[in-house]
ROMAR-718948 format. One line per field, with one value per residue: residue in three letters; y negated, z, x negated of N, C-alpha, C in turn; residue number from 1. Coordinates in steps of 0.05 Angstrom, whole numbers, plus 5000, padded with zeros to 4 digits. Atoms other than C-alpha are relative to their C-alpha. Layout:
N
code	ALA/...
nc2	Y/...
nc3	Z/...
nc1	X/...
cac2	Y/...
cac3	Z/...
cac1	X/...
cc2	Y/...
cc3	Z/...
cc1	X/...
pos	NUM/...
// end
This chain:
340
code	MET/SER/LYS/VAL/THR/THR/LEU/GLY/GLN/PHE/ILE/ILE/GLU/ARG/GLN/GLY/ASP/PHE/PRO/PHE/ALA/LYS/GLY/GLU/LEU/SER/ARG/LEU/LEU/ARG/ASP/LEU/GLY/ILE/ALA/ALA/LYS/ILE/VAL/ASN/ARG/GLU/VAL/ASN/LYS/ALA/GLY/LEU/VAL/ASP/ILE/LEU/GLY/GLU/ALA/GLY/THR/VAL/ASN/VAL/GLN/GLY/GLU/GLN/VAL/LYS/LYS/LEU/ASP/VAL/PHE/ALA/ASN/GLU/GLN/PHE/ILE/THR/ALA/LEU/SER/SER/GLY/GLY/GLU/CYS/CYS/ALA/VAL/ALA/SER/GLU/GLU/ASN/GLU/ASP/MET/VAL/PRO/ILE/ASP/THR/ILE/VAL/SER/LYS/ASN/ALA/LYS/TYR/VAL/VAL/CYS/ILE/ASP/PRO/LEU/ASP/GLY/SER/SER/ASN/ILE/ASP/VAL/ASN/VAL/SER/ILE/GLY/THR/ILE/PHE/SER/ILE/TYR/ARG/ARG/THR/SER/LEU/SER/GLY/SER/GLY/VAL/LEU/SER/ASP/PHE/LEU/GLN/LYS/GLY/THR/GLU/GLN/VAL/ALA/SER/GLY/TYR/ILE/THR/TYR/GLY/SER/SER/THR/MET/LEU/VAL/TYR/THR/THR/GLY/ARG/GLY/VAL/ASN/GLY/PHE/THR/LEU/ASP/PRO/SER/ILE/GLY/GLU/PHE/CYS/LEU/SER/HIS/PRO/ASN/ILE/SER/ILE/PRO/GLU/ASP/GLY/PHE/LEU/TYR/SER/ILE/ASN/GLU/GLY/ASN/TYR/LEU/HIS/PHE/PRO/ASP/GLY/VAL/LYS/GLN/PHE/ILE/LYS/TYR/CYS/GLN/GLU/GLU/ASP/GLU/ALA/THR/ARG/ARG/PRO/PHE/SER/THR/ARG/TYR/ILE/GLY/SER/LEU/VAL/ALA/ASP/PHE/HIS/ARG/ASN/LEU/LEU/LYS/GLY/GLY/ILE/PHE/ILE/TYR/PRO/SER/THR/ALA/ARG/SER/PRO/LYS/GLY/LYS/LEU/ARG/LEU/ILE/TYR/GLU/CYS/ASN/PRO/LEU/GLY/TRP/ILE/VAL/GLU/GLN/ALA/GLY/GLY/LYS/ALA/SER/ASN/GLY/TYR/LYS/ARG/ILE/MET/GLU/VAL/GLU/PRO/GLU/SER/LEU/HIS/GLN/ARG/THR/PRO/LEU/PHE/ILE/GLY/SER/LYS/ASN/LEU/VAL/GLU/LYS/ALA/GLU/ALA/TYR/MET/THR/LYS/TYR/SER/PRO/GLN/PRO/VAL/ALA/SER
nc2	5008/5026/4999/5008/5016/5000/5025/5000/5006/5028/5018/4998/5013/5029/5009/5021/5026/5014/5001/5001/4974/4978/4975/4999/5006/4976/4979/5009/4994/4971/4992/5007/4981/4974/5002/5001/4973/4986/5012/4990/4973/5000/5013/4981/4978/5012/4989/4972/4999/5020/5024/5022/5012/5019/4990/5009/5023/5024/5011/5028/5015/4996/4981/4973/4987/4974/4981/5000/5025/4994/4982/5014/5019/4984/4989/5021/5009/4978/4999/5023/4997/4978/5008/5017/5023/5025/5003/5003/4998/5013/4986/5012/4984/5006/5028/5012/4986/4975/4999/4973/5003/4980/5012/5007/5020/5026/5015/4999/5027/5005/4994/4991/5006/4979/4993/4971/4988/5020/4989/4976/4997/4982/4974/4979/4997/4991/5022/5005/5017/5005/5010/5024/5005/5020/4998/5025/5000/5011/5026/4998/4989/4973/4991/4986/5018/5020/5009/5017/4984/4994/5024/5012/5004/4978/5004/4988/4970/4988/4978/4996/4979/4987/4973/4996/4972/4998/4977/4993/5016/5017/5019/5023/5018/5019/5012/5026/4996/4986/4982/4973/4982/4972/4982/4976/4974/4981/4975/5002/5016/5024/5023/5002/5026/4997/5027/5018/5028/5007/5028/5005/5019/5027/5003/4975/5001/4987/5015/4982/5016/4989/5020/4999/5023/5024/5023/5010/5008/5028/5008/4995/4972/4997/5011/4982/4977/5008/5001/4972/4988/5014/4989/5015/4980/5006/4990/4973/5000/4997/4980/4978/4999/4974/5004/4975/5004/4994/5020/4988/4989/5022/5014/4983/5000/5026/5002/4985/5007/5029/5007/5015/4991/5023/4997/5028/5007/5001/5014/4982/4997/5024/4997/4977/4974/4984/5007/5013/4985/4972/4995/5021/5006/4979/4998/5025/4998/4981/5012/5020/4986/4989/5022/5011/5022/4995/5026/5001/5017/5027/4999/4974/4985/4993/5024/5005/4995/4982/5009/4977/4974/4992/5024/4994/5021/4994/4990/5001/4987/4985/5012/5028/5020/4998/5011/5029/5009/5000/5022/5025/5002/5005/5028/5017/4997/4995/5012/4997/5025/5013/4999/5026
nc3	4976/5004/5002/4976/5006/4977/4996/5020/5026/4999/5001/5027/5018/4995/5002/5020/4989/4990/5022/4989/4988/5019/4986/4973/4981/5000/4984/4972/4989/4998/4977/4976/4999/4991/4972/4986/4998/4979/4974/4996/4990/4972/4985/4998/4982/4977/4974/4998/4997/4982/5016/4988/4977/5003/5008/4980/5008/5004/5026/4999/4990/4971/4995/4999/5026/4999/5016/5028/5012/5009/5022/5023/5009/5013/5025/5020/5008/5015/5026/5015/5006/5020/5026/5014/5014/4985/4990/4971/4987/4974/4986/4975/4979/5000/4995/5024/5024/5005/5028/5012/5012/5021/5025/5015/4985/5000/5024/5000/5003/4980/4972/4989/4972/4992/4972/5005/4986/4987/4982/4987/4972/5001/5008/4981/4995/5024/5014/5025/5001/5028/5010/5017/5015/5022/5018/5012/5017/4986/5009/5004/5027/4999/4973/4985/4990/4980/4985/5016/5017/4985/4989/5022/4994/5009/5028/5018/5000/5026/4993/4972/4996/4974/4998/4974/4993/4983/5007/5026/5003/5024/5008/5014/5008/5022/5014/5010/5019/4986/4978/5004/4978/5007/4978/5002/5001/4990/5015/5022/4991/5017/4995/5022/5001/4987/4996/5021/5000/4974/4997/4973/5000/4992/4973/4984/4976/4979/4993/4986/4984/4973/4983/4973/4998/5006/4985/5010/5028/5006/4999/5025/5001/4980/5012/5022/4988/4992/5025/5008/4980/5000/5015/5023/5019/5028/5005/4989/4975/4994/5014/4984/4995/5006/4996/4996/4989/5021/5020/5025/4998/4999/5026/5020/4997/5008/5029/5013/4990/4995/4972/4995/4979/4989/4979/4998/4979/4972/4982/4996/5026/5015/5029/5011/4993/5023/5015/5026/5023/5001/4997/5009/5028/5018/4998/5011/5029/5006/4996/5021/5025/4997/4999/4973/4993/4977/4991/4972/4986/5011/5027/5012/4986/5018/5005/4976/5006/4980/4990/4989/5007/4982/4994/4993/5008/4997/5024/5004/5026/5005/5019/5005/4986/4972/4995/5003/4976/4978/5004/4994/4971/4991/5007/4984/4971/4994/5022/4999/4994/5022/4998/4996
nc1	5016/5013/5029/5015/5024/5019/5015/5022/4989/4990/5024/5011/4981/5002/5028/5001/4993/5024/5020/5028/5007/5006/4994/5010/4979/4983/5014/5000/4973/4999/5016/4985/4979/5011/5006/4975/4990/5016/4992/4973/5002/5008/4979/4978/5007/5014/4992/5009/5029/5011/5006/4986/5013/5022/5026/5019/5014/4983/5007/5008/4977/4998/4979/5009/4998/4988/5014/4990/5011/5027/4997/4990/5021/5021/4989/4998/5027/5012/4987/5008/5028/5003/4989/5019/4987/5003/5028/5000/4974/4996/4979/4992/5013/5028/5006/5011/4993/5015/5010/5002/5027/5006/5008/4976/4983/5012/4990/4970/4987/4979/5003/4974/4995/4981/4992/4997/4977/4984/4980/5011/4990/4976/5008/4994/4972/4988/4987/5013/5024/5006/5026/4997/5025/5000/5023/5009/5024/5022/5010/5029/5006/5010/5006/4979/4980/5007/4977/4983/4983/4976/4987/4985/4972/4983/4992/5020/4998/4992/4981/4997/4980/5000/4989/4986/4999/4977/4983/5013/5024/4997/5021/4988/5022/4996/5023/4992/4979/4979/5007/4990/5005/5004/4996/5017/4986/5019/5000/5019/5023/5002/4982/4982/4986/4974/4988/5010/4993/4988/4992/4989/4977/5006/4990/5001/4984/5016/5025/5019/5019/5003/4988/5012/5018/4983/5008/5025/4997/4996/4971/4988/4992/4978/4976/4992/4988/4973/4984/4994/4982/4974/4977/4991/4989/5008/5027/5001/5014/5028/5016/5010/5028/5013/5029/5013/5027/5019/4995/4992/4973/4981/5001/4989/4971/4990/5004/4978/4973/4998/5005/5024/5018/5015/5019/5009/5020/4989/5018/5023/5014/4993/5005/4985/5012/5005/5024/4994/5010/4992/4971/4982/5003/4989/4971/4989/4998/4979/4973/4996/4995/4973/4981/4999/5018/5018/5009/5011/4981/5002/5009/5003/5021/5022/5016/5017/5028/5014/5025/5014/4988/4979/4984/4972/4981/4972/4988/4971/5000/4975/4981/5007/4984/5005/5027/4998/4985/5019/5019/4987/4999/5027/5007/4984/5003/5028/5015/5028/5013/5012/5030/5012
cac2	7854/7783/7768/7764/7710/7721/7665/7685/7683/7616/7584/7608/7582/7513/7509/7466/7411/7393/7370/7360/7431/7493/7546/7528/7499/7560/7607/7564/7571/7645/7651/7616/7664/7725/7700/7685/7758/7782/7733/7754/7826/7811/7764/7819/7870/7821/7852/7920/7903/7863/7800/7758/7711/7667/7675/7641/7580/7509/7478/7406/7383/7405/7461/7534/7575/7636/7700/7697/7625/7650/7706/7661/7609/7662/7692/7627/7604/7672/7673/7603/7618/7682/7649/7597/7543/7494/7466/7455/7466/7423/7462/7438/7492/7466/7402/7389/7407/7476/7472/7531/7541/7586/7573/7573/7532/7476/7455/7466/7408/7414/7411/7442/7416/7469/7481/7557/7572/7516/7528/7576/7562/7603/7664/7703/7693/7715/7647/7626/7597/7575/7551/7482/7464/7409/7405/7345/7333/7320/7249/7270/7293/7357/7398/7429/7370/7308/7276/7225/7281/7293/7222/7207/7180/7231/7199/7232/7304/7349/7405/7416/7470/7512/7584/7601/7669/7685/7731/7728/7699/7640/7599/7530/7484/7424/7399/7335/7364/7384/7434/7509/7564/7636/7692/7751/7817/7868/7925/7900/7855/7794/7724/7718/7653/7647/7572/7536/7460/7448/7383/7355/7322/7246/7248/7299/7316/7346/7311/7347/7316/7338/7299/7322/7263/7213/7168/7160/7144/7075/7035/7043/7119/7115/7071/7118/7177/7139/7126/7201/7216/7166/7188/7164/7206/7170/7190/7257/7236/7258/7296/7363/7371/7428/7432/7495/7467/7495/7438/7483/7517/7452/7419/7479/7481/7406/7410/7460/7433/7359/7325/7287/7310/7259/7264/7193/7159/7163/7128/7189/7194/7123/7144/7202/7276/7306/7307/7261/7304/7374/7366/7298/7285/7354/7357/7284/7299/7359/7320/7263/7311/7340/7271/7255/7208/7211/7153/7135/7093/7032/7053/7111/7165/7181/7109/7111/7106/7166/7148/7215/7289/7297/7230/7232/7194/7189/7224/7210/7259/7287/7261/7193/7156/7183/7164/7094/7087/7107/7058/7002/7018/7019/6952/6921/6949/6969/6920/6931/6879/6828/6837/6778
cac3	7590/7599/7583/7642/7637/7682/7710/7664/7602/7623/7634/7566/7532/7564/7551/7490/7535/7553/7494/7541/7567/7533/7578/7642/7677/7658/7687/7750/7762/7748/7801/7852/7835/7846/7914/7933/7920/7966/8022/8013/8023/8089/8112/8100/8142/8194/8250/8235/8238/8281/8241/8283/8339/8350/8317/8376/8339/8328/8259/8240/8259/8331/8324/8344/8282/8271/8243/8183/8171/8165/8119/8073/8070/8051/7998/7962/7963/7939/7882/7860/7865/7824/7770/7755/7734/7791/7818/7890/7939/7996/8047/8107/8147/8129/8154/8090/8018/7995/7934/7886/7868/7807/7738/7707/7762/7760/7692/7712/7700/7762/7838/7882/7948/7989/8054/8055/8106/8124/8184/8218/8287/8262/8242/8305/8303/8231/8203/8132/8121/8058/8017/7985/7930/7882/7824/7800/7742/7772/7768/7774/7711/7734/7794/7849/7861/7905/7956/7907/7864/7920/7942/7883/7888/7880/7813/7785/7799/7738/7775/7843/7875/7935/7953/8006/8040/8067/8052/7981/7959/7911/7874/7852/7812/7765/7714/7702/7657/7706/7763/7756/7808/7804/7850/7864/7841/7885/7840/7784/7824/7781/7794/7749/7727/7772/7780/7714/7712/7786/7799/7869/7881/7885/7948/8004/8067/8108/8147/8174/8231/8298/8342/8404/8389/8383/8439/8404/8334/8302/8308/8234/8240/8302/8264/8204/8249/8278/8207/8192/8255/8244/8220/8150/8105/8041/8049/8082/8147/8197/8161/8185/8218/8191/8218/8213/8231/8169/8120/8059/8083/8101/8036/7994/8023/8013/7942/7923/7964/7973/8036/8068/8108/8154/8193/8216/8256/8331/8391/8399/8325/8298/8231/8223/8228/8158/8112/8051/8005/8025/8038/8020/7951/7921/7949/7930/7857/7857/7886/7837/7779/7805/7808/7882/7919/7968/8011/8073/8094/8055/7990/7942/7976/7913/7909/7978/7971/8003/8046/8076/8064/8125/8124/8157/8137/8153/8103/8079/8023/7989/7953/7922/7953/8023/8019/7995/8052/8102/8071/8078/8153/8161/8126/8168/8237/8233/8184/8168/8199/8149/8134/8157
cac1	3188/3163/3091/3043/2990/2929/2887/2829/2873/2904/2835/2810/2873/2863/2789/2800/2826/2754/2712/2652/2655/2627/2657/2620/2680/2722/2669/2665/2740/2733/2678/2722/2779/2735/2711/2783/2802/2746/2766/2839/2820/2786/2842/2893/2855/2829/2869/2839/2766/2719/2725/2772/2752/2692/2625/2592/2569/2595/2600/2580/2650/2639/2690/2681/2666/2709/2679/2724/2701/2630/2650/2690/2635/2584/2629/2643/2571/2548/2598/2580/2506/2512/2554/2500/2551/2538/2473/2495/2552/2577/2616/2655/2618/2548/2517/2479/2492/2469/2424/2426/2354/2356/2329/2399/2433/2382/2410/2483/2531/2574/2575/2629/2658/2695/2732/2723/2778/2826/2871/2823/2853/2913/2872/2886/2961/2974/2994/2978/2909/2873/2814/2808/2759/2740/2692/2652/2605/2537/2508/2436/2400/2366/2344/2386/2431/2425/2471/2498/2526/2577/2591/2636/2707/2763/2780/2717/2740/2744/2782/2811/2853/2870/2884/2935/2931/3000/3059/3030/2964/2968/2916/2939/2895/2892/2843/2880/2934/2988/2988/2996/3002/2980/3002/2955/2985/2950/2970/2926/2879/2895/2922/2983/3017/3079/3090/3077/3077/3091/3128/3140/3208/3204/3245/3237/3273/3216/3161/3100/3061/3035/3083/3046/2999/3057/3033/2966/2994/2992/3057/3069/3071/3116/3165/3164/3179/3238/3262/3258/3299/3355/3423/3440/3484/3463/3390/3405/3373/3353/3298/3272/3205/3161/3090/3048/2980/2946/2938/2942/3005/3040/3018/3039/3109/3119/3091/3145/3203/3188/3165/3108/3048/3016/2952/2941/2887/2896/2867/2822/2804/2806/2778/2826/2811/2814/2754/2757/2714/2735/2809/2839/2810/2825/2896/2906/2891/2937/2996/2985/2984/3050/3082/3069/3024/2965/2943/2903/2963/2942/2910/2903/2862/2822/2797/2765/2690/2654/2596/2578/2591/2635/2671/2740/2802/2876/2921/2993/3009/3071/3133/3122/3180/3165/3091/3109/3159/3106/3056/3107/3115/3039/3031/3086/3072/2998/2966/2893/2847/2822/2748/2706
cc2	4974/5002/4990/4986/5000/4973/4998/4993/4970/4981/4999/4984/4969/4989/4978/4972/4983/5000/4999/5027/5022/5027/5001/4996/5024/5022/4992/5006/5030/5010/4995/5020/5027/4999/4999/5028/5015/4989/5010/5028/5001/4987/5021/5023/4990/5012/5028/5003/4978/4975/4975/4988/4983/5013/4992/4976/4977/4988/4970/4983/5002/5020/5028/5014/5028/5019/5000/4975/5006/5018/4986/4981/5015/5010/4980/4990/5021/5001/4977/5001/5020/4991/4981/4975/4975/4999/4997/5002/4984/5014/4987/5014/4994/4970/4986/5016/5024/5000/5029/5000/5024/4986/4990/4977/4972/4982/5000/4972/4992/5004/5006/4992/5020/5000/5029/5012/4979/5013/5023/5004/5019/5029/5022/5005/5005/4978/4993/4981/4997/4991/4976/4994/4977/5002/4973/5005/4986/4972/5000/5015/5029/5007/5013/4981/4981/4991/4984/5015/5005/4975/4984/4997/5024/4997/5013/5030/5010/5024/5000/5021/5010/5028/5003/5030/5003/5025/5009/4981/4984/4982/4979/4981/4980/4993/4974/5001/5016/5019/5027/5019/5029/5017/5026/5025/5021/5026/5000/4983/4974/4978/4996/4974/5005/4974/4981/4971/4992/4970/4996/4981/4972/4994/5027/4996/5014/4981/5018/4984/5013/4979/5001/4977/4974/4976/4987/4990/4969/4993/5006/5029/5005/4990/5018/5025/4994/4998/5028/5012/4987/5014/4981/5019/4995/5010/5027/5001/5007/5022/5023/4999/5029/4996/5027/4997/5010/4981/5012/5010/4978/4986/5017/5000/4973/4995/5012/4989/4970/4994/4984/5013/4976/5010/4973/4997/5001/4984/5017/5003/4976/5001/5023/5026/5016/4990/4990/5018/5028/5006/4979/4995/5023/5003/4975/5001/5019/4987/4979/5013/5013/4978/4987/4979/5009/4974/5003/4982/4972/5000/5029/5015/5005/4976/4992/5008/5019/4989/5022/5026/5006/4977/5008/4977/5008/5010/4999/5012/5015/4986/4970/4980/5001/4987/4969/4988/4999/4978/4973/4996/4994/4971/4980/5001/5005/4989/5004/4973/4988/4999/4971/4994
cc3	4995/5001/5026/4991/5025/5001/4979/4973/4999/4997/4972/4981/5003/4996/4980/5009/5008/4979/5010/5010/4979/5014/5029/5021/5003/5017/5029/5014/5003/5025/5026/5004/5011/5030/5016/5004/5023/5028/5007/5011/5030/5018/5006/5019/5025/5026/5004/5004/5018/4985/5010/5023/4993/4991/5020/4993/4995/4973/5003/5011/5030/5008/5002/4973/5003/4982/4972/4985/4988/4976/4975/4988/4984/4973/4978/4990/4984/4971/4982/4993/4978/4973/4985/4987/5017/5013/5030/5010/5025/5013/5027/5023/5002/5004/4975/4975/4997/4972/4990/4983/4982/4974/4985/5014/5000/4977/4999/5001/5024/5029/5011/5029/5009/5030/4998/5013/5017/5018/5017/5029/5000/4992/5018/5004/4973/4986/4975/5003/4971/4994/4983/4986/4980/4985/4988/4980/5016/4989/4996/4973/5000/5029/5014/5014/5022/5014/4984/4981/5014/5009/4977/5009/4989/4972/4981/5000/4972/5005/5030/5005/5029/4997/5027/5004/5020/4993/4971/4998/4974/4996/4983/4992/4978/4988/4987/4979/5013/5021/4995/5023/4991/5025/4996/5000/5009/4985/4977/5007/4984/5010/4974/5002/5011/5003/4980/5004/5025/5001/5028/4998/5009/5028/5014/5026/5023/5007/5018/5014/5028/5020/5029/5005/4998/5015/4990/4971/4998/5000/4974/4997/5019/4987/4977/5011/5009/4976/4991/5019/5002/4984/4978/4978/4972/4994/5013/5025/5023/4984/5019/5004/4994/5003/5008/5014/4982/4977/4974/5001/5001/4973/4978/5001/4990/4970/4985/5007/5003/5029/5002/5022/5009/5021/5004/5018/5027/5017/5005/4975/4982/4970/4987/5006/4975/4984/4972/4977/4998/5000/4986/4970/4982/5002/4989/4970/4992/5003/4980/4973/5000/5002/5028/5005/5025/5008/5027/5018/4988/4970/4990/5011/4981/4992/5024/4993/5021/5008/5013/4994/5017/5010/5005/4991/5009/4974/5001/4972/4996/4979/4998/5017/5031/5007/4999/5024/5024/4998/5008/5031/5011/4995/5019/5030/5009/4978/5005/5008/4975/5004/5002/4979
cc1	4986/4970/4988/4974/4982/4985/4978/5010/5008/4976/4988/5018/4998/4972/4996/5007/4976/4979/4972/4991/4996/5004/4991/5021/5019/4987/4999/5026/5003/4985/5015/5023/4991/4994/5026/5012/4986/5008/5028/5000/4993/5021/5022/4994/4986/5007/4990/4970/4989/4992/5015/4984/4977/4974/4978/4983/5020/4992/4994/5023/5003/5021/4987/5004/5011/4984/5009/4992/4973/5001/5009/4979/4978/5009/5002/4973/4986/5011/4991/4970/4995/5009/4981/5012/5000/4973/4999/5029/5000/5023/5006/4986/4970/4994/4990/5010/4982/4991/4999/4975/4994/4994/5025/5015/4987/5009/5030/5011/5017/4990/5028/5001/5022/5004/5006/5025/5014/5020/4989/5009/5024/4993/5011/5030/5015/5017/4984/4976/4992/4972/5007/4974/5003/4974/4994/4978/4978/4992/4970/4994/4990/4994/5024/5019/4989/5026/5020/5018/5027/5015/5012/5030/5016/5009/4981/5002/5007/5018/5002/5022/4999/5010/5013/5003/5023/5016/4993/4977/5003/4975/5014/4978/5009/4973/5008/5022/5023/4989/5013/4992/5000/5002/4984/5018/4981/4999/4981/4975/4996/5018/5016/5016/5029/5014/4988/5010/5015/5006/5012/5023/4991/5009/4998/5015/4986/4977/4984/4979/4999/5010/4991/4981/5015/4990/4974/5001/5001/5030/5014/5010/5023/5026/5010/5013/5029/5019/5009/5021/5027/5021/5008/5008/4990/4973/4995/4982/5019/4987/4992/4970/4990/4970/4988/4973/4978/5006/5009/5028/5021/5002/5015/5031/5012/4997/5023/5027/5004/4997/4975/4985/4984/4980/4987/4975/5014/4981/4975/4983/5007/4995/5015/4985/4993/4976/5007/4992/5011/5030/5017/4998/5012/5031/5013/5003/5022/5027/5005/5007/5028/5021/5003/4980/4984/4987/4987/5018/5001/4993/4997/4976/4976/4983/4983/4971/4987/4973/4983/5015/5025/5018/5029/5017/5028/5011/5031/5004/5027/5017/4995/5016/4995/4973/5002/5015/4982/4979/5012/5002/4972/4992/5015/4993/4971/4982/4970/4987/4986/4970/4989/4979
pos	1/2/3/4/5/6/7/8/9/10/11/12/13/14/15/16/17/18/19/20/21/22/23/24/25/26/27/28/29/30/31/32/33/34/35/36/37/38/39/40/41/42/43/44/45/46/47/48/49/50/51/52/53/54/55/56/57/58/59/60/61/62/63/64/65/66/67/68/69/70/71/72/73/74/75/76/77/78/79/80/81/82/83/84/85/86/87/88/89/90/91/92/93/94/95/96/97/98/99/100/101/102/103/104/105/106/107/108/109/110/111/112/113/114/115/116/117/118/119/120/121/122/123/124/125/126/127/128/129/130/131/132/133/134/135/136/137/138/139/140/141/142/143/144/145/146/147/148/149/150/151/152/153/154/155/156/157/158/159/160/161/162/163/164/165/166/167/168/169/170/171/172/173/174/175/176/177/178/179/180/181/182/183/184/185/186/187/188/189/190/191/192/193/194/195/196/197/198/199/200/201/202/203/204/205/206/207/208/209/210/211/212/213/214/215/216/217/218/219/220/221/222/223/224/225/226/227/228/229/230/231/232/233/234/235/236/237/238/239/240/241/242/243/244/245/246/247/248/249/250/251/252/253/254/255/256/257/258/259/260/261/262/263/264/265/266/267/268/269/270/271/272/273/274/275/276/277/278/279/280/281/282/283/284/285/286/287/288/289/290/291/292/293/294/295/296/297/298/299/300/301/302/303/304/305/306/307/308/309/310/311/312/313/314/315/316/317/318/319/320/321/322/323/324/325/326/327/328/329/330/331/332/333/334/335/336/337/338/339/340
// end
């Protein structure tokens, strides 16, 4: 019988990769894994209890908050608060950062950025949804964290990952030494290593974009879509369109099979729609560690300077060659204005 490696075992075995860490980062990842199991339990029985639908409030993004959104947000913040390994949390569901005001947490080395339940518009129709997280070393010296602790470039992340709740529940993460995926075995209640050393194909044959917004896309994106739809046997075009509408689900498929996910700026959302800190930076680091690329259409997404907690940005992410092709079309047909 082949050996089963649990998430906890794997984290402990890799702990030596971090000379600056003394177990705190490992425990932080463990806390996130525990909260993910609790959220997974509620997701799986969501249709059986009064947890679907709207909570009657609007989050900072101006979106209706789902009941399961509220539950997931509370569970992750509670787990991170109880663990004592981070001094503050920034959540997509909260307008401001959430300080963790305990004696232990005030001296913690890390802060956590999290999108507790990505793809929540799909909750009611039983489509895969997920959680996205990233971890940074704090820049402040003490206390319950300050805003500048979170406004760091994605290049400063020490860990990032996501959990996808679907036909099976998977936790995928990186600490800068490759990408590994763990599938939840419900019979033992443990995440078990199922996808070691994930590598995204350099070329892909899938593109993921909401073509319903085509008329509002930049010309560079329109031209790239035309390229994807042209017939060319040498490059296996036309490519197939696959768009779920849950970022985690679309990204996860493309990570394993190859492809590109695009959420560009539009006439209605000139700064883009996705959040730099909660979604783009963590997934950007994962795809880079797997051999792919993440961009805002012109530059590496992780080199974009954050200016606010809920800053939005366009995102082009996936197989390296596809992202570079899309960037070339953006540069040619939708060049950035030269700063005066």
